Short mmCIF file of the C-alpha atoms (twelve columns), coordinates in Angstrom:
data_MODEL
# 
_entry.id   MODEL 
# 
loop_
_atom_site.group_PDB 
_atom_site.id 
_atom_site.type_symbol 
_atom_site.label_atom_id 
_atom_site.label_alt_id 
_atom_site.label_comp_id 
_atom_site.label_asym_id 
_atom_site.label_seq_id 
_atom_site.Cartn_x 
_atom_site.Cartn_y 
_atom_site.Cartn_z 
_atom_site.pdbx_PDB_model_num 
ATOM 1   C CA . MET A 1   16.690  -46.452 -75.531 1 
ATOM 2   C CA . ARG A 2   16.287  -46.323 -71.924 1 
ATOM 3   C CA . GLN A 3   13.325  -44.036 -72.140 1 
ATOM 4   C CA . SER A 4   14.601  -41.098 -68.733 1 
ATOM 5   C CA . HIS A 5   12.848  -39.703 -66.389 1 
ATOM 6   C CA . ILE A 6   12.029  -36.270 -65.363 1 
ATOM 7   C CA . MET A 7   12.975  -36.490 -62.149 1 
ATOM 8   C CA . PRO A 8   15.880  -38.116 -60.936 1 
ATOM 9   C CA . GLY A 9   16.135  -41.268 -58.356 1 
ATOM 10  C CA . PHE A 10  12.242  -41.769 -59.533 1 
ATOM 11  C CA . ARG A 11  12.185  -45.289 -58.516 1 
ATOM 12  C CA . PRO A 12  13.942  -44.246 -54.896 1 
ATOM 13  C CA . ALA A 13  11.122  -41.485 -54.543 1 
ATOM 14  C CA . LEU A 14  7.655   -43.695 -55.609 1 
ATOM 15  C CA . GLY A 15  9.250   -46.228 -52.733 1 
ATOM 16  C CA . PHE A 16  9.017   -43.265 -49.685 1 
ATOM 17  C CA . THR A 17  5.937   -42.127 -51.361 1 
ATOM 18  C CA . LEU A 18  4.455   -45.414 -50.870 1 
ATOM 19  C CA . PHE A 19  6.366   -46.080 -47.410 1 
ATOM 20  C CA . TYR A 20  4.527   -42.808 -46.349 1 
ATOM 21  C CA . LEU A 21  1.558   -43.453 -47.303 1 
ATOM 22  C CA . GLY A 22  1.211   -47.458 -46.075 1 
ATOM 23  C CA . LEU A 23  1.858   -45.601 -42.710 1 
ATOM 24  C CA . ILE A 24  0.677   -42.989 -42.117 1 
ATOM 25  C CA . VAL A 25  -2.849  -43.862 -43.646 1 
ATOM 26  C CA . LEU A 26  -3.212  -47.522 -45.244 1 
ATOM 27  C CA . ILE A 27  -1.603  -49.369 -42.045 1 
ATOM 28  C CA . PRO A 28  -4.131  -47.505 -38.934 1 
ATOM 29  C CA . LEU A 29  -6.493  -47.953 -42.087 1 
ATOM 30  C CA . SER A 30  -6.247  -50.743 -42.159 1 
ATOM 31  C CA . THR A 31  -6.299  -51.926 -38.563 1 
ATOM 32  C CA . LEU A 32  -10.241 -49.657 -38.373 1 
ATOM 33  C CA . ILE A 33  -11.580 -52.664 -41.587 1 
ATOM 34  C CA . VAL A 34  -9.731  -55.505 -39.164 1 
ATOM 35  C CA . LYS A 35  -10.763 -54.495 -36.232 1 
ATOM 36  C CA . SER A 36  -14.397 -53.959 -37.183 1 
ATOM 37  C CA . LEU A 37  -13.823 -57.072 -39.443 1 
ATOM 38  C CA . LEU A 38  -14.245 -58.528 -35.735 1 
ATOM 39  C CA . LEU A 39  -18.105 -57.939 -35.502 1 
ATOM 40  C CA . SER A 40  -20.412 -60.212 -37.268 1 
ATOM 41  C CA . TRP A 41  -22.777 -58.560 -40.275 1 
ATOM 42  C CA . ASP A 42  -26.099 -58.875 -37.754 1 
ATOM 43  C CA . GLU A 43  -23.595 -56.855 -34.929 1 
ATOM 44  C CA . TYR A 44  -22.550 -54.656 -37.474 1 
ATOM 45  C CA . LEU A 45  -25.970 -53.788 -38.468 1 
ATOM 46  C CA . ALA A 46  -27.355 -53.102 -34.938 1 
ATOM 47  C CA . ILE A 47  -24.861 -50.886 -34.473 1 
ATOM 48  C CA . ILE A 48  -25.070 -48.735 -37.379 1 
ATOM 49  C CA . THR A 49  -28.730 -48.273 -37.769 1 
ATOM 50  C CA . ASN A 50  -29.130 -47.861 -33.578 1 
ATOM 51  C CA . LYS A 51  -31.532 -45.174 -34.053 1 
ATOM 52  C CA . ARG A 52  -29.394 -42.108 -32.203 1 
ATOM 53  C CA . VAL A 53  -25.977 -43.660 -33.669 1 
ATOM 54  C CA . LEU A 54  -28.168 -43.088 -37.581 1 
ATOM 55  C CA . ALA A 55  -29.320 -39.066 -36.459 1 
ATOM 56  C CA . SER A 56  -26.235 -38.166 -35.997 1 
ATOM 57  C CA . PHE A 57  -25.105 -38.988 -38.573 1 
ATOM 58  C CA . ARG A 58  -27.605 -36.031 -40.348 1 
ATOM 59  C CA . VAL A 59  -26.475 -33.724 -38.158 1 
ATOM 60  C CA . SER A 60  -22.448 -34.332 -39.180 1 
ATOM 61  C CA . PHE A 61  -23.213 -34.427 -42.713 1 
ATOM 62  C CA . ALA A 62  -26.006 -32.248 -43.204 1 
ATOM 63  C CA . ALA A 63  -24.348 -29.324 -41.343 1 
ATOM 64  C CA . SER A 64  -21.064 -29.956 -43.304 1 
ATOM 65  C CA . LEU A 65  -23.212 -29.789 -46.790 1 
ATOM 66  C CA . ILE A 66  -24.682 -26.401 -45.516 1 
ATOM 67  C CA . ALA A 67  -21.463 -25.091 -44.067 1 
ATOM 68  C CA . ALA A 68  -19.303 -26.105 -47.667 1 
ATOM 69  C CA . ALA A 69  -22.290 -24.205 -49.738 1 
ATOM 70  C CA . ILE A 70  -21.800 -21.484 -47.881 1 
ATOM 71  C CA . ALA A 71  -18.403 -21.560 -47.140 1 
ATOM 72  C CA . SER A 72  -17.855 -21.845 -51.094 1 
ATOM 73  C CA . LEU A 73  -20.231 -18.686 -51.390 1 
ATOM 74  C CA . PHE A 74  -18.364 -16.880 -49.571 1 
ATOM 75  C CA . GLY A 75  -14.580 -17.738 -49.857 1 
ATOM 76  C CA . PHE A 76  -15.403 -16.890 -53.645 1 
ATOM 77  C CA . ILE A 77  -16.661 -13.461 -53.213 1 
ATOM 78  C CA . ILE A 78  -13.113 -13.101 -50.559 1 
ATOM 79  C CA . ALA A 79  -11.541 -14.437 -52.870 1 
ATOM 80  C CA . TRP A 80  -12.430 -11.947 -55.669 1 
ATOM 81  C CA . THR A 81  -12.261 -8.943  -53.808 1 
ATOM 82  C CA . PHE A 82  -8.468  -9.445  -52.429 1 
ATOM 83  C CA . VAL A 83  -7.758  -10.675 -56.483 1 
ATOM 84  C CA . ARG A 84  -9.643  -7.822  -58.017 1 
ATOM 85  C CA . TYR A 85  -9.602  -4.873  -55.645 1 
ATOM 86  C CA . PRO A 86  -6.755  -2.610  -53.835 1 
ATOM 87  C CA . PHE A 87  -7.937  -1.548  -50.426 1 
ATOM 88  C CA . PRO A 88  -6.256  -0.173  -46.595 1 
ATOM 89  C CA . GLY A 89  -5.478  -2.939  -45.506 1 
ATOM 90  C CA . LYS A 90  -5.098  -5.947  -47.398 1 
ATOM 91  C CA . ARG A 91  -2.486  -8.014  -46.495 1 
ATOM 92  C CA . VAL A 92  -3.466  -8.111  -43.276 1 
ATOM 93  C CA . LEU A 93  -7.207  -8.986  -44.277 1 
ATOM 94  C CA . ASP A 94  -5.674  -11.879 -46.676 1 
ATOM 95  C CA . ALA A 95  -3.051  -13.130 -43.823 1 
ATOM 96  C CA . LEU A 96  -6.207  -13.464 -40.853 1 
ATOM 97  C CA . ILE A 97  -7.672  -15.669 -43.930 1 
ATOM 98  C CA . ASP A 98  -4.820  -18.924 -42.634 1 
ATOM 99  C CA . LEU A 99  -6.183  -18.289 -39.269 1 
ATOM 100 C CA . PRO A 100 -8.128  -21.409 -38.792 1 
ATOM 101 C CA . PHE A 101 -5.597  -23.412 -40.434 1 
ATOM 102 C CA . ALA A 102 -3.122  -22.372 -36.898 1 
ATOM 103 C CA . LEU A 103 -5.946  -21.949 -34.203 1 
ATOM 104 C CA . PRO A 104 -6.058  -24.804 -32.130 1 
ATOM 105 C CA . THR A 105 -9.210  -26.003 -33.488 1 
ATOM 106 C CA . ALA A 106 -10.717 -26.664 -29.175 1 
ATOM 107 C CA . VAL A 107 -9.960  -22.497 -29.043 1 
ATOM 108 C CA . ALA A 108 -11.914 -21.784 -32.030 1 
ATOM 109 C CA . GLY A 109 -14.214 -24.115 -30.383 1 
ATOM 110 C CA . ILE A 110 -14.569 -22.339 -27.365 1 
ATOM 111 C CA . VAL A 111 -14.329 -19.000 -29.380 1 
ATOM 112 C CA . LEU A 112 -17.904 -19.185 -31.602 1 
ATOM 113 C CA . ALA A 113 -19.723 -20.930 -27.920 1 
ATOM 114 C CA . THR A 114 -18.890 -18.258 -26.103 1 
ATOM 115 C CA . ILE A 115 -20.207 -15.041 -28.914 1 
ATOM 116 C CA . TYR A 116 -22.979 -17.342 -29.814 1 
ATOM 117 C CA . GLN A 117 -23.922 -17.643 -26.803 1 
ATOM 118 C CA . PRO A 118 -27.456 -16.735 -25.537 1 
ATOM 119 C CA . GLY A 119 -25.553 -13.901 -23.110 1 
ATOM 120 C CA . GLY A 120 -22.483 -13.643 -25.403 1 
ATOM 121 C CA . PHE A 121 -22.808 -10.463 -28.130 1 
ATOM 122 C CA . LEU A 122 -23.608 -11.855 -31.308 1 
ATOM 123 C CA . GLY A 123 -25.206 -14.838 -29.476 1 
ATOM 124 C CA . ARG A 124 -27.700 -11.778 -27.859 1 
ATOM 125 C CA . LEU A 125 -28.104 -10.265 -30.901 1 
ATOM 126 C CA . ALA A 126 -29.229 -12.960 -33.179 1 
ATOM 127 C CA . SER A 127 -32.156 -13.253 -30.254 1 
ATOM 128 C CA . GLU A 128 -33.148 -10.101 -29.956 1 
ATOM 129 C CA . SER A 129 -33.037 -8.862  -33.817 1 
ATOM 130 C CA . PHE A 130 -34.393 -12.281 -35.542 1 
ATOM 131 C CA . GLY A 131 -35.097 -14.689 -32.892 1 
ATOM 132 C CA . ILE A 132 -32.242 -17.600 -33.304 1 
ATOM 133 C CA . LYS A 133 -30.828 -19.300 -31.150 1 
ATOM 134 C CA . ILE A 134 -27.195 -20.495 -32.538 1 
ATOM 135 C CA . ALA A 135 -25.198 -21.699 -30.222 1 
ATOM 136 C CA . TYR A 136 -25.686 -25.089 -28.532 1 
ATOM 137 C CA . THR A 137 -27.958 -25.371 -31.970 1 
ATOM 138 C CA . PRO A 138 -27.412 -27.600 -34.895 1 
ATOM 139 C CA . ALA A 139 -26.813 -23.672 -36.113 1 
ATOM 140 C CA . GLY A 140 -23.908 -23.822 -34.125 1 
ATOM 141 C CA . ILE A 141 -22.845 -26.324 -35.829 1 
ATOM 142 C CA . VAL A 142 -23.206 -24.803 -38.823 1 
ATOM 143 C CA . VAL A 143 -21.386 -21.627 -38.232 1 
ATOM 144 C CA . ALA A 144 -18.287 -23.467 -37.081 1 
ATOM 145 C CA . LEU A 145 -17.937 -25.141 -39.499 1 
ATOM 146 C CA . ILE A 146 -17.577 -22.218 -41.511 1 
ATOM 147 C CA . PHE A 147 -15.358 -20.664 -39.583 1 
ATOM 148 C CA . ILE A 148 -13.442 -23.988 -40.454 1 
ATOM 149 C CA . ALA A 149 -14.395 -24.332 -43.513 1 
ATOM 150 C CA . LEU A 150 -13.570 -20.649 -45.247 1 
ATOM 151 C CA . PRO A 151 -9.358  -21.051 -45.969 1 
ATOM 152 C CA . PHE A 152 -10.091 -24.126 -48.066 1 
ATOM 153 C CA . VAL A 153 -12.480 -21.779 -50.609 1 
ATOM 154 C CA . VAL A 154 -10.424 -19.188 -51.048 1 
ATOM 155 C CA . ARG A 155 -6.791  -20.871 -51.129 1 
ATOM 156 C CA . THR A 156 -8.193  -22.754 -53.491 1 
ATOM 157 C CA . VAL A 157 -9.891  -20.501 -56.139 1 
ATOM 158 C CA . GLN A 158 -7.522  -17.649 -54.831 1 
ATOM 159 C CA . PRO A 159 -4.680  -18.888 -57.609 1 
ATOM 160 C CA . VAL A 160 -6.858  -19.898 -59.763 1 
ATOM 161 C CA . LEU A 161 -8.768  -15.728 -60.262 1 
ATOM 162 C CA . GLN A 162 -4.433  -14.935 -59.676 1 
ATOM 163 C CA . GLU A 163 -4.173  -16.807 -63.049 1 
ATOM 164 C CA . PHE A 164 -6.678  -15.721 -65.520 1 
ATOM 165 C CA . ASP A 165 -6.192  -13.886 -68.524 1 
ATOM 166 C CA . ALA A 166 -8.033  -11.076 -68.218 1 
ATOM 167 C CA . THR A 167 -7.823  -10.306 -72.269 1 
ATOM 168 C CA . MET A 168 -10.763 -13.389 -72.126 1 
ATOM 169 C CA . GLU A 169 -13.156 -10.393 -70.327 1 
ATOM 170 C CA . GLU A 170 -12.107 -7.652  -72.540 1 
ATOM 171 C CA . ALA A 171 -12.698 -10.004 -75.694 1 
ATOM 172 C CA . ALA A 172 -16.211 -10.982 -74.684 1 
ATOM 173 C CA . SER A 173 -17.109 -7.127  -74.092 1 
ATOM 174 C CA . THR A 174 -15.550 -5.715  -77.225 1 
ATOM 175 C CA . LEU A 175 -18.429 -8.318  -79.036 1 
ATOM 176 C CA . GLY A 176 -21.106 -7.046  -76.816 1 
ATOM 177 C CA . ALA A 177 -21.434 -9.164  -73.191 1 
ATOM 178 C CA . THR A 178 -22.902 -7.472  -70.629 1 
ATOM 179 C CA . ARG A 179 -21.033 -7.817  -67.279 1 
ATOM 180 C CA . LEU A 180 -23.271 -10.710 -66.056 1 
ATOM 181 C CA . GLN A 181 -22.645 -12.564 -69.311 1 
ATOM 182 C CA . VAL A 182 -18.825 -12.840 -68.935 1 
ATOM 183 C CA . PHE A 183 -19.002 -13.727 -65.298 1 
ATOM 184 C CA . LEU A 184 -20.663 -16.355 -66.452 1 
ATOM 185 C CA . LYS A 185 -19.759 -17.349 -69.780 1 
ATOM 186 C CA . VAL A 186 -16.051 -16.664 -68.787 1 
ATOM 187 C CA . ILE A 187 -15.002 -16.608 -66.017 1 
ATOM 188 C CA . PHE A 188 -16.619 -18.457 -63.931 1 
ATOM 189 C CA . PRO A 189 -16.171 -21.638 -65.578 1 
ATOM 190 C CA . ASN A 190 -12.883 -21.695 -65.825 1 
ATOM 191 C CA . VAL A 191 -13.092 -21.046 -62.102 1 
ATOM 192 C CA . PHE A 192 -15.627 -23.628 -60.891 1 
ATOM 193 C CA . PRO A 193 -13.134 -26.812 -61.031 1 
ATOM 194 C CA . ALA A 194 -10.648 -25.019 -57.706 1 
ATOM 195 C CA . LEU A 195 -14.650 -23.687 -56.696 1 
ATOM 196 C CA . LEU A 196 -15.417 -27.506 -56.796 1 
ATOM 197 C CA . THR A 197 -12.408 -28.807 -55.209 1 
ATOM 198 C CA . GLY A 198 -12.470 -25.736 -52.470 1 
ATOM 199 C CA . PHE A 199 -15.780 -27.103 -51.445 1 
ATOM 200 C CA . ALA A 200 -14.975 -31.313 -51.003 1 
ATOM 201 C CA . LEU A 201 -12.386 -29.754 -49.035 1 
ATOM 202 C CA . SER A 202 -14.347 -27.164 -47.267 1 
ATOM 203 C CA . PHE A 203 -17.032 -31.100 -47.064 1 
ATOM 204 C CA . ALA A 204 -14.460 -33.663 -45.953 1 
ATOM 205 C CA . ARG A 205 -12.577 -31.411 -42.782 1 
ATOM 206 C CA . GLY A 206 -16.298 -30.681 -41.857 1 
ATOM 207 C CA . ILE A 207 -17.439 -34.582 -41.487 1 
ATOM 208 C CA . GLY A 208 -14.873 -35.126 -39.441 1 
ATOM 209 C CA . GLU A 209 -13.816 -31.915 -37.663 1 
ATOM 210 C CA . TYR A 210 -14.710 -32.359 -33.249 1 
ATOM 211 C CA . GLY A 211 -12.638 -30.146 -31.193 1 
ATOM 212 C CA . SER A 212 -14.273 -26.200 -33.368 1 
ATOM 213 C CA . VAL A 213 -18.226 -27.964 -32.625 1 
ATOM 214 C CA . ILE A 214 -17.759 -30.047 -29.222 1 
ATOM 215 C CA . PHE A 215 -18.438 -26.331 -27.569 1 
ATOM 216 C CA . ILE A 216 -21.039 -24.917 -29.310 1 
ATOM 217 C CA . ALA A 217 -23.624 -27.936 -30.264 1 
ATOM 218 C CA . GLY A 218 -25.137 -29.011 -27.223 1 
ATOM 219 C CA . ASN A 219 -24.103 -31.894 -27.468 1 
ATOM 220 C CA . LEU A 220 -27.589 -33.171 -27.158 1 
ATOM 221 C CA . PRO A 221 -28.785 -37.149 -29.009 1 
ATOM 222 C CA . TYR A 222 -31.250 -37.173 -32.056 1 
ATOM 223 C CA . VAL A 223 -30.145 -32.641 -32.392 1 
ATOM 224 C CA . SER A 224 -27.098 -32.042 -32.481 1 
ATOM 225 C CA . GLU A 225 -24.644 -34.747 -31.246 1 
ATOM 226 C CA . ILE A 226 -21.773 -35.563 -33.831 1 
ATOM 227 C CA . VAL A 227 -20.807 -38.722 -35.323 1 
ATOM 228 C CA . PRO A 228 -17.479 -38.180 -33.639 1 
ATOM 229 C CA . LEU A 229 -18.747 -37.446 -30.389 1 
ATOM 230 C CA . MET A 230 -20.652 -40.634 -30.854 1 
ATOM 231 C CA . ILE A 231 -16.956 -42.588 -31.525 1 
ATOM 232 C CA . ILE A 232 -15.398 -40.851 -28.750 1 
ATOM 233 C CA . THR A 233 -18.546 -42.198 -26.281 1 
ATOM 234 C CA . LYS A 234 -18.133 -45.439 -27.497 1 
ATOM 235 C CA . LEU A 235 -15.057 -45.168 -26.936 1 
ATOM 236 C CA . GLU A 236 -14.815 -44.111 -22.792 1 
ATOM 237 C CA . GLN A 237 -17.389 -46.780 -22.280 1 
ATOM 238 C CA . TYR A 238 -14.965 -49.351 -24.049 1 
ATOM 239 C CA . GLU A 239 -16.846 -50.325 -26.454 1 
ATOM 240 C CA . TYR A 240 -14.486 -50.248 -29.076 1 
ATOM 241 C CA . ALA A 241 -15.995 -52.647 -31.591 1 
ATOM 242 C CA . GLY A 242 -18.763 -50.356 -31.849 1 
ATOM 243 C CA . ALA A 243 -16.803 -47.016 -32.515 1 
ATOM 244 C CA . THR A 244 -14.251 -49.001 -34.859 1 
ATOM 245 C CA . ALA A 245 -17.476 -49.730 -36.738 1 
ATOM 246 C CA . ILE A 246 -19.647 -46.221 -36.560 1 
ATOM 247 C CA . ALA A 247 -15.446 -44.863 -37.753 1 
ATOM 248 C CA . LEU A 248 -15.835 -47.061 -40.332 1 
ATOM 249 C CA . THR A 249 -19.451 -46.155 -41.372 1 
ATOM 250 C CA . LEU A 250 -18.319 -42.720 -41.573 1 
ATOM 251 C CA . LEU A 251 -14.578 -43.584 -43.523 1 
ATOM 252 C CA . VAL A 252 -16.848 -45.579 -46.435 1 
ATOM 253 C CA . VAL A 253 -19.312 -42.632 -47.204 1 
ATOM 254 C CA . SER A 254 -16.877 -39.941 -46.984 1 
ATOM 255 C CA . PHE A 255 -14.955 -41.594 -49.570 1 
ATOM 256 C CA . LEU A 256 -17.775 -42.651 -51.878 1 
ATOM 257 C CA . LEU A 257 -19.067 -39.189 -51.259 1 
ATOM 258 C CA . LEU A 258 -15.359 -37.341 -52.303 1 
ATOM 259 C CA . PHE A 259 -15.026 -39.826 -54.683 1 
ATOM 260 C CA . VAL A 260 -17.883 -38.611 -57.178 1 
ATOM 261 C CA . ILE A 261 -17.015 -35.079 -56.187 1 
ATOM 262 C CA . ASN A 262 -14.516 -36.504 -57.993 1 
ATOM 263 C CA . LEU A 263 -15.821 -37.680 -61.228 1 
ATOM 264 C CA . LEU A 264 -17.916 -34.146 -61.317 1 
ATOM 265 C CA . GLN A 265 -14.391 -32.208 -61.245 1 
ATOM 266 C CA . TYR A 266 -12.774 -33.824 -63.512 1 
ATOM 267 C CA . TRP A 267 -16.082 -34.145 -66.019 1 
ATOM 268 C CA . VAL A 268 -16.204 -30.296 -65.697 1 
ATOM 269 C CA . ARG A 269 -12.720 -30.054 -66.581 1 
ATOM 270 C CA . LYS A 270 -13.036 -32.100 -69.804 1 
ATOM 271 C CA . ARG A 271 -15.775 -30.342 -70.593 1 
ATOM 272 C CA . SER A 272 -14.370 -27.127 -70.013 1 
ATOM 273 C CA . GLY A 273 -11.037 -27.846 -72.566 1 
ATOM 274 C CA . GLN A 274 -8.477  -28.160 -68.997 1 
ATOM 275 C CA . LEU A 275 -7.946  -31.879 -69.014 1 
# 
């Protein structure tokens, strides 16, 4: 008996999908790999182990990790507020969450640099009240990445909270569980996979972010210079081999980190019975 597929036209759809992925994703990535193979192993190591390049990797990955963690925390709180509490202006605020998606990153970077610079409103407030300088420091990079990352967390967690069965909370409360116990034992395990997905998306976006960071970072070598800027610098100096080597390393490390996060997400879902 011939097996029928749920979706009609499965083979053409699969062929189009593979064609799209090959044209948009695989061919550019393979070109990057081929270009990097023109370097010898010693030349590749010399580029990647350069102190300035290693410093830029530390800045990018550390800032992205911190920003993704902070965005995950506040993104969860925002999503919880939108789902659980009615309040005036809720629809307007909900729409504003998606603003970083629509706003050009360069515009976001200029705005953030303006308000967080020492003479800006928030920059002066942070300096005078807490003695903290944000703009043109690694802290400015974290702020810019939080601005970019927050919508990823909110939009991945919010649907899960909306679909969560409230009767599970009521049953736990009936059995004598406190509000904290209900949250930790019932709600959070169901939301955690989505929260982990939002964290992964935020982290991945932050590593390669350029436009919103470049204006507020200060771009000081060994201090606030990010990996995308190093790649741009190499290209402007016509060092294409160096640029591709750094880009390939960034791609491999990012892929490995996302792979580990996806494995963790799969393990969490398996343990919680969602798979």
